[in-house]
C-alpha positions in Angstrom: 138.5 98.3 124.5 135.5 100.0 122.8 135.0 103.7 123.5 131.8 104.9 125.0 129.4 107.4 123.6 127.1 108.9 126.3 123.5 109.5 125.4 122.6 113.0 126.5 121.0 116.2 125.4 124.2 117.2 123.6 123.6 117.8 119.9 124.3 114.8 117.6 125.7 115.6 114.2 126.3 113.6 111.1 129.9 113.3 112.0 129.0 112.1 115.5 126.8 109.3 114.0 129.6 108.3 111.6 132.1 108.2 114.4 129.9 106.2 116.7 129.2 103.6 114.0 132.6 103.4 112.3 134.5 103.2 115.6 131.9 100.7 117.0 131.5 102.7 120.1 129.2 101.3 122.9 126.3 103.4 124.2 125.8 104.4 127.8 123.0 106.5 129.2 124.3 109.6 130.8 123.1 110.6 134.3 121.2 113.4 132.7 119.3 111.0 130.5 118.6 108.6 133.3 117.2 111.4 135.5 115.1 112.9 132.7 113.6 109.5 131.7 112.9 108.4 135.3 111.3 111.8 136.2 109.0 111.6 133.2 108.0 108.0 134.0 107.3 108.9 137.7 105.2 111.9 136.6 103.2 109.7 134.2 102.6 107.0 136.8 101.4 109.6 139.3 99.2 111.3 136.7 97.6 108.0 135.8 96.9 107.1 139.4 94.9 110.3 140.0 93.6 111.1 136.5 90.4 109.5 135.1 89.8 111.6 132.0 90.9 110.0 128.7 94.5 110.8 127.4 95.1 109.8 123.9 97.2 106.7 123.5 97.7 106.2 127.2 94.2 105.1 128.3 92.5 105.2 124.9 92.6 103.2 121.7 94.7 104.4 118.8 94.1 106.2 115.5 90.4 106.3 114.8 89.8 104.3 118.0 90.9 107.3 120.0 87.5 107.6 121.7 87.6 104.1 123.2 88.4 104.4 126.9 90.7 101.6 128.3 90.5 100.6 131.9 93.6 100.9 134.1 94.0 97.1 134.5 94.3 96.8 130.7 96.9 99.6 130.1 99.8 97.3 129.9 98.0 94.8 127.6 97.0 97.8 125.4 100.6 98.7 124.8 101.6 95.1 124.1 98.7 94.6 121.7 99.8 97.8 119.9 103.3 96.5 119.2 102.0 93.1 118.1 99.2 94.4 115.9 101.4 97.0 114.1 104.1 94.5 113.3 102.9 94.0 109.7 105.8 95.1 107.6 106.7 93.2 104.4 109.1 93.4 101.5 112.9 93.3 101.7 114.7 93.4 105.0 116.2 96.7 106.1 120.0 96.5 105.9 121.6 95.8 109.2 123.6 99.0 109.3 120.4 101.0 109.0 118.7 98.9 111.7 121.5 99.8 114.0 121.1 103.4 113.2 117.4 103.2 113.9 118.2 101.8 117.4 120.6 104.6 118.1 118.2 107.3 116.9 115.3 105.8 118.8 117.4 105.7 122.0 118.4 109.3 121.5 114.8 110.5 121.0 113.4 108.7 124.0 116.3 109.9 126.3 115.1 113.5 126.5 112.3 112.7 129.0 109.2 113.7 127.1 108.0 110.2 126.1 107.2 108.4 129.4 109.2 105.1 128.8 110.6 103.1 131.7 114.3 103.3 132.2 114.6 99.6 131.9 112.9 99.8 128.4 115.4 102.3 127.2 118.3 100.4 128.7 117.2 97.3 126.9 117.4 99.1 123.6 120.9 100.2 124.6 121.8 96.6 125.4 120.5 95.5 122.0 122.6 98.1 120.3 125.8 97.3 122.2 125.5 93.6 121.6 124.6 93.9 117.9 121.2 92.4 118.5 119.4 93.8 115.4 115.7 93.3 115.0 114.5 92.1 111.6 112.6 95.0 110.0 111.0 95.3 106.6 111.2 98.1 104.1 107.5 98.3 103.3 104.7 99.3 105.7 105.3 102.9 106.8 103.2 105.8 105.6 105.7 108.2 107.2 103.1 110.0 109.1 101.8 108.3 112.3 105.5 107.7 112.9 107.1 104.8 111.1 104.6 102.5 112.7 105.3 99.1 111.2 109.1 99.3 111.0 109.3 100.6 114.6 106.9 97.9 115.8 109.3 95.3 114.4 112.1 97.2 116.1 110.2 96.9 119.4 109.1 93.3 119.2 112.2 91.8 120.8 111.7 93.9 123.9 108.7 91.8 124.7 110.3 88.5 123.5 108.6 88.5 120.2 109.9 88.6 116.6 113.2 87.7 115.1 116.7 89.3 115.4 119.9 89.1 113.5 122.7 88.1 115.9 126.2 87.0 115.0 125.2 86.6 111.4 122.2 84.4 112.1 118.4 84.9 112.5 117.4 84.0 116.0 114.0 84.1 117.7 114.0 87.0 120.1 112.8 84.8 123.0 116.0 82.7 122.5 118.2 85.8 122.7 116.5 86.9 125.9 117.2 83.5 127.4 120.8 83.6 126.2 121.4 87.0 127.9 119.3 86.1 130.9 116.9 89.0 130.3 113.2 89.0 131.1 110.8 90.3 128.5 109.8 94.0 129.2 106.3 94.4 130.6 105.3 97.6 128.8 103.6 100.2 130.9 101.1 102.9 129.9 102.1 104.9 126.8 105.3 102.9 126.2 104.2 101.0 123.1 103.1 104.3 121.5 106.4 106.0 122.5 108.3 103.1 120.8 106.2 103.0 117.6 105.6 106.7 117.1 108.6 108.4 115.7 110.5 109.0 112.5 113.6 106.8 113.1 113.1 104.6 110.0 113.1 107.7 107.7 115.8 109.4 109.8 118.1 106.3 109.8 117.8 105.9 106.0 118.4 109.7 105.5 121.5 109.8 107.8 122.9 106.7 106.1 122.3 108.1 102.7 123.8 111.5 103.6 127.0 110.1 104.9 127.5 108.2 101.6 126.2 111.1 99.5 129.0 113.3 100.6 131.5 110.7 99.6 129.9 110.2 96.2 129.6 113.9 95.6 133.4 114.1 96.1 133.9 111.1 93.8 131.7 112.6 91.2 134.1 115.7 91.2 137.2 113.5 91.0 135.9 111.1 88.3 134.5 114.0 86.3 137.9 115.6 86.4 139.5 112.4 85.1 137.0 112.4 82.3 137.8 116.1 81.6 141.5 115.1 81.2 140.6 112.1 79.0 138.5 114.4 76.8 141.3 116.9 76.7 139.0 119.5 78.2 139.8 123.1 79.1 140.4 124.5 82.6 139.0 128.0 82.0 135.4 127.1 83.2 136.8 126.5 86.6 138.4 129.9 87.0 137.4 131.4 90.3 136.4 134.7 88.7 133.4 133.0 87.0 132.1 131.6 90.3 132.6 134.6 92.5 130.1 136.5 90.4 127.5 133.7 90.9 128.6 132.6 94.4 126.5 129.6 95.1 128.5 127.7 97.8 128.4 124.3 96.0 129.4 125.8 92.7 132.5 127.5 94.3 133.5 124.3 96.2 133.2 122.2 93.0 135.3 124.6 90.9 138.0 124.8 93.6 138.1 121.1 94.0 138.5 120.4 90.3 141.2 123.0 90.0 143.0 121.4 92.9 142.7 117.9 91.3 144.3 119.3 88.1 147.2 121.1 89.8 150.4 120.1 88.0 148.7 118.4 85.1 150.4 118.4 81.7 147.3 117.4 79.9 145.1 120.4 81.1 147.9 122.9 80.2 148.6 121.8 76.7 147.4 124.0 73.9 143.8 123.2 72.9 142.4 123.2 69.4 138.8 123.5 70.6 137.5 126.6 72.3 134.7 125.1 74.4 133.7 121.9 76.0 130.2 120.3 76.2 128.0 121.2 79.2 128.7 117.9 81.0 132.3 118.9 81.4 132.1 122.7 81.4 129.2 123.0 83.8 130.3 120.6 86.4 130.6 123.4 89.0 127.0 124.5 88.3 125.5 121.0 88.2 127.6 119.2 90.8 127.4 122.4 92.9 123.6 122.5 92.9 123.5 118.9 94.1 126.0 119.9 96.9 123.7 122.7 98.0 120.7 120.3 98.0 122.6 117.8 100.1 123.6 120.5 102.6 120.0 121.6 102.9 119.0 118.0 103.6 121.8 117.7 106.2 120.3 120.6 108.1 116.8 119.0 108.2 118.2 115.7 109.4 120.4 117.3 112.0 117.2 118.9 113.6 115.3 115.6 113.3 117.8 113.3 114.9 118.0 115.7 117.9 114.2 115.8 118.3 111.3 114.1 120.2 109.0 112.6 117.5 106.5 110.4 119.4 103.1 111.4 120.6 101.6 112.5 123.0 104.4 114.5 124.6 104.9 114.9 128.3 105.9 118.3 129.8 106.6 117.9 133.5 107.2 121.5 134.3 104.1 122.7 132.5 102.1 119.7 134.0 100.7 118.9 130.6 100.4 115.9 128.3 99.8 117.2 124.8 98.7 115.2 121.8 100.2 116.8 118.6 101.9 115.7 115.4 105.7 115.5 115.8 105.5 112.0 114.3 104.6 113.5 110.9 107.4 112.9 108.4 106.7 115.8 106.0 110.0 117.6 106.7 111.9 114.4 106.0 109.8 113.4 103.0 110.5 116.7 101.2 114.2 116.6 102.1 114.5 112.9 101.0 112.9 113.7 97.6 115.2 116.7 97.2 118.2 114.5 97.9 117.0 111.9 95.5 116.7 114.4 92.7 120.2 115.8 93.6 121.8 112.4 93.5 120.0 111.4 90.3 121.4 114.5 88.6 124.9 113.6 89.5 124.3 110.3 87.8 122.6 111.9 84.8 125.6 114.2 84.0 128.1 111.4 84.7 126.4 109.3 82.0 126.6 112.2 79.5 130.4 112.4 80.1 130.7 108.7 79.5 128.8 109.1 76.2 131.1 111.9 75.1 134.2 109.8 75.8 133.2 106.9 73.6 132.1 109.0 70.7 135.4 109.1 68.8 136.0 112.8 69.4 139.2 114.7 70.1 141.6 112.0 68.8 140.1 109.3 71.0 139.3 106.0 69.2 135.6 105.1 68.8 134.5 103.3 72.0 137.9 103.8 73.5 139.6 100.7 72.1 142.2 99.8 69.5 140.8 98.2 66.3 137.2 99.4 66.7 135.0 97.2 64.7 136.8 94.1 65.5 136.5 95.2 69.1 133.3 96.8 70.5 135.3 98.2 73.4 133.2 100.5 75.7 130.1 100.6 73.6 127.8 98.7 75.9 128.9 100.0 79.3 127.4 103.3 78.2 124.1 101.5 77.5 124.2 100.2 81.1 124.9 103.6 82.5 122.1 105.1 80.4 119.7 102.4 81.7 120.6 103.1 85.3 120.4 106.8 84.9 117.0 106.5 83.3 115.9 104.3 86.2 117.1 107.0 88.6 115.0 109.6 86.9 111.9 107.3 87.4 112.8 106.8 91.0 113.3 110.5 91.6 109.6 111.2 91.1 108.7 112.7 94.5 107.0 110.4 97.0 105.9 113.4 99.2 103.4 114.6 96.6 101.3 111.5 97.4 99.0 110.8 100.3 96.4 108.1 101.1 93.8 108.5 103.8 94.2 105.9 106.6 92.7 104.9 110.0 89.1 105.7 109.0 89.9 109.2 108.0 91.6 110.2 111.3 95.0 110.1 109.7 93.9 111.9 106.5 97.3 113.2 105.3 100.5 111.2 105.3 104.0 112.1 104.1 105.0 108.8 102.3 108.5 109.7 103.5 109.4 106.1 104.1 108.9 105.3 100.4 111.0 108.4 99.7 113.7 107.0 102.0 114.0 103.5 100.4 114.0 104.8 96.9 116.6 107.5 97.7 118.9 104.7 98.8 118.3 102.8 95.5 119.2 106.0 93.7 122.4 106.3 95.7 123.4 102.7 95.0 122.6 103.3 91.3 124.8 106.5 91.3 127.7 104.4 92.6 127.4 102.2 89.5 127.1 105.0 87.1 130.2 106.6 88.5 132.0 103.3 88.4 131.2 103.1 84.7 132.4 106.6 84.1 135.7 105.8 85.9 136.1 102.7 83.8 135.8 104.9 80.6 137.7 107.9 81.9 140.7 105.8 83.0 140.8 104.2 79.5 140.5 107.6 77.7 143.2 109.3 79.7 145.6 106.5 78.7 145.4 107.7 75.1 146.8 111.1 76.3 150.2 109.5 77.1 153.0 110.4 77.3 151.4 113.5 78.8 150.7 113.1 82.5 147.8 114.3 84.6 148.4 115.7 88.1 150.2 113.7 90.7 147.0 113.2 92.7 145.1 111.8 89.7 148.0 109.7 88.6 148.3 108.1 92.1 144.5 107.5 92.2 144.6 105.8 88.7 147.7 103.8 89.7 145.7 102.4 92.7 142.7 101.7 90.4 144.9 99.9 87.8 145.8 97.4 90.5 142.2 96.4 90.5 141.1 97.0 86.9 143.8 96.7 84.1 143.7 98.7 80.9 141.4 97.2 78.3 143.5 96.3 75.2 140.9 94.1 73.5 137.4 92.9 74.2 136.8 91.1 77.4 133.9 90.6 79.8 133.4 94.1 81.2 130.8 93.1 83.8 133.8 92.0 85.9 135.5 95.4 85.5 132.3 97.2 86.5 131.9 95.2 89.6 135.5 95.5 90.6 135.3 99.3 90.0 132.2 99.4 92.3 134.2 97.6 95.0 137.1 99.9 94.5 134.9 103.0 95.0 133.0 101.6 97.9 136.3 100.9 99.7 137.8 104.3 98.8 138.3 106.3 102.0 137.8 110.0 102.2 139.0 112.2 105.1 136.3 113.1 107.5 136.7 116.8 107.0 135.6 116.4 103.4 132.3 115.0 104.7 131.4 118.5 106.0 131.0 119.7 102.4 129.3 117.9 99.6 
């Protein structure tokens, strides 16, 4: 039987999100959430019955049409029109796991009782989540400022029986799904369409998804970098805690400690060295990997605040008897954070590719291109080309999206964050990092074999033993594409204890 997660005002963390999703928990609205949502809706209905002055988005048009007053009999039609007209996303489809995260985060944001949605509307979103009814959403269309309008419009279409959903692995018309579950389309009331479409859940879901994986690949960058260090016959002194305590950046200290732990018991690292110093890509792993860790930790704090926030507009404050139009939908905090994370992840890939280059260069008694009979065999020459190509693409993708802005809605929305573009390209960078690290592992595991009969640490030897079940040692030229893809699968299936996800 699936466990239940209750939607409430209790703070959601990255660990909470991962637990809900990985354990396939079902959602249920807490009594607190139900009361808050209903009280807010009752307040709004009462206000609209007695209030004739224009209130943005409730009885007016939207964007630059804010001055157009809408009659009470058209308020429901206004909200339905909003959802339909804003459903103009295009491009690739958003991955299903991110759509599910969007549903969860939208439910959480609406549950605080500042948005004015009907309880039945919120419950239907919960029903979609629990039954894995995932709206088809597209990656292009959001400016990351008026909320993620187009993506959230597509998220909301099935509520009114429009659009298409993914259900049991197939695309199905939303109207058919409603019939199958014996649900009536939601008749949106005043403000509901705006509450659904305003918000940062597209950016937030991408960011949370990337963060969970970023912690894993930060850990793997340390581990694979350590295997490369062993293959390169590197020195352990740069990881001595004394160095890092006099420059005590948290990420730097964590990286040095982790590498030292990985090397505990290694015969390779303790053998006498002829060289007195290693290249930066090995020696400066604590400083470079550590800086990325600190960046990821900063991004984590930003997203923790965001996923526990109300991000639609206007906001309703019952106790103060006010409905206030502001700008909580603006994605600038996320846009800057996503760009920072993109740069941090790109740098992990950049230094990884440099270690791969060093390993194939015929240095320190390693054969050129890590293969016997170089010349007859090209060995690992071209995987480095591939890693270099991907690392270069990451540098291009790491150009900040948040420095751009294009005026929209006839000048009313004259500064936008472009955080949605930052979100989608940050995911591409993360996926690229996975492949760069896979190529480094392919090379590092080959290099360390040339250090036999000396052994590395028990931990590294066990890790490599598992890896060798998937990718055998290369003794002569073969199609390395298959090895790269199998290494990617190996890394993607590699499980890391949850407590390691609290530090990059």
